[in-house]
N, C-alpha and C positions, 0 to 999 in steps of 0.2 A: 235801902230804898232811897231813890232821889226823886223829888217831885219838881217838875219843871213847868211852872205855869207859863202860859202864852207860848208854848213850844209845839209845833206841829210834828207829825210823825217823822218826817225827814230830818228835822232838827233833833229830835229825841234819839233817832238812830245814829246820827252823826256824833252826838255827844257820847252815846254808849260806845261807839266804835273808837272814839278818841280815848276813852278810859281804858278799853281793852288793849289798845296798842300801847298806851303809857305803862300799864302794868307789865306787858310783855317786854318792853324796852328795859325795864329794871332788871331783867334777867336774874331773878332771885332763884337760886338753885333749890330744887325740891326733887331729889333723886327718885322717890317712889312714884312721882307723876309720870304720866305717859310721855310728856314732852321733856321731862327732865327739869323743868322750871315751873314756877308759879304762873298760872294763867287764870283768866276769869271768863265765864260765860255770862252773858247779860240778856235778860228778857225785858222788852219795853212794851208798854201798853199806852196807847194814846186815846184819850177820851175828850171828845169835843163837847159833850154835855147835851147832845141832841136826843138821847134816849134816857129813860128813867133808870139808868144804872146806879148802883150804890158804890161807895168807895170800896166796899168789900169786893164787888164784882170786878172792879178795875184792878185791884191787887191780885185777885185770882187770875185774871187774864194775863197780868205781867208774870206771874208765877208759871203759868202754862207756857208762855213765851220763853221763859228761862229754861224749862225742861225741853222745849223744842230746840233751843240753841245747844244744849248739852247733847241731845240726841243727834245733832248734826256733826258731832265730832269734838265737842268741847272747844274752848277758846274761840267762841263765836258770839255773834249778836243776832238776835231775832226779835222782830217786832209785830205787833198786832194793833189794829185800829178798831175801837168800839165806836160805832157811828152814833 
């Protein structure tokens, strides 16, 4: 988990995508993986604090975004915004 205070949804997704690409560029061999090398899927949740969400609900939203990224084919980023 990475907490990025003062970061909007576009910024969080840009950082997530930069991390995903950096791991991909390492080209770490992992033969059992579908792509043959280590990849990451990242889910991001942005919370602006306008609703009475709890930290647990933000973590849950990020986890759901992660599974959406994996469902999209792995080695992906996916974000959601909690208003």
